[in-house]
N, C-alpha and C positions, 0 to 999 in steps of 0.2 A: 301742762306741754309746753315747751319751745321746739318751735319751728325755725332753724334760722337759712330754711331752705326749701325749696318746692318739694312734696316727698308721692312718688307714686304710689298711687293705691288701684283698687277694683272695686267698684259700686255696682251693688246690685239693690234696683229700682222696681219699685209695685207700686201700680197708682191705680186705684179703684174709683171711678166716675159713675153715681147717682143721679139722673136725670129724667125728668117727666117718665118715672117708674121705669127705664132700662138701666142696665147696670153694664159697665164695660170697664174689664180690668186690661191695665198694659203694663209687659214687664219687660226691662232693661238691663243687660249686662255689658256694662262700658269699663276701661279705665280709664283712672281722671289721676288729680292732683290734689293734697293738701297741702295749705300753705295759712303760716301763721301770720297777722298784720297785728303789734297792739297785743289786743286782747282777743280780738274774733280770730275765728278760723274760718280757712273757707274751703270751701269744695267745688272744683271745677274738672267738668266734662262737657264730652260733647254728643248730643241725642242722637240717633241716628231713627231720622223719622222715618215713621211707617207708612206713609203719603207714597213718596217720593228717593227716600236712602240720602238723602239730603244729609247734612252734619249740624246740629242745632245747639249753638254754646250754652251753655248753663251753667250758672253759677249761685250756690248756697252758703248763705253768710250765717254763721253760727255768733249769733253775737254774746258780750260779756253778761248781759243780762238777762239773756235765756230765748231772748225775743229770734226771729230768725226771719231773713228776705231770701226771697226763689227771685233769681233773673233769665229769664228763658228769651234767647234771640238775642238779636243784633241791631243796633239802630241803623247800621248800615245796608240792613234788607229792606228797614221799613214795615219790621213786625217783631216786639218785645213789649214781655209781658213780667211787670215788676210784681209780687208779693209780696206783702209782707203779715205774718205770721208774730199773734202776742196772746200771749192764753189769756182766752176771755175777754175779747177786745175787738170790735167792730173797726177794722183799719179803711183809712180811703189807699186803693192802688192805682197801677197806671196801666192801660193797655194800648200799645201802639200801633196801630194799623195803616196800611198802605192809603186808609181812608180819615187818618185824624187819631187822637187820644180818645180811648174809652173810658171813662172812673166807671173802674167797678170797685168792690169793699169784701173784707174776709170778715169771717167771723172764726174764731178758733177755737173751739172747746177744748181739743186736747191736743198738749205739746211736750213730748219728750224727746231729751237728748240722754243720748250717755255716749262719753270718749272714752275709750281705755288707752293708756299710755307703754302698756308694755303685753303684745304688741301693739303697736299702735290700730285701732280699729272704733268703729263705733255704729252707732243707728239711730235715725231721725224718724221720729216717727209724729204725722201731724194729722188730724183731724178736723174738718175747715168747710164753710158754707161759704160760697160765692155769690152775690146779689151785682145788679147792676140795677140802678135806683132802687127802687120799691120792689122789683122782680128777682126772685129766687133763683138764678144760674143751675146751683147743682148743690150735692153733696159731696166731699172727694174724702179718700185716705193714700196717705203718702208715706211710703215707706224706703226708707235710703239708710242700707247697709253697707262699711265698706271697711275694706282692709289693708294693709300695708303690705 
């Protein structure tokens, strides 16, 4: 796929979070953009906060080696989460809060990325565990589907 400019897309995002025996699901449908830079594809969109309706910038980078990097929030707001997903690998990540940077880690047992060129569409499915130090913070499933 060769994109010389950004391509408008529609995004359907579902996340399921399991923490301390509780399960919550979030579903978002948002407009976004697909951009190619070198071998990487970037999916950018703004997620509407369920708490206050504010717009939270999100970028998902699909790297040429199959890894996925997710950045949610902006440094200017003092809250920014950067997660790196690499199949069956424990990866150190950063969560910037107004109180400082919290080191967290992801373990990704499942990571599937499917992209189609005609018509431009795709799906990213990630199952991961989140750790803060030695504490297991939760299990997550993320499914992002997009169409041009």
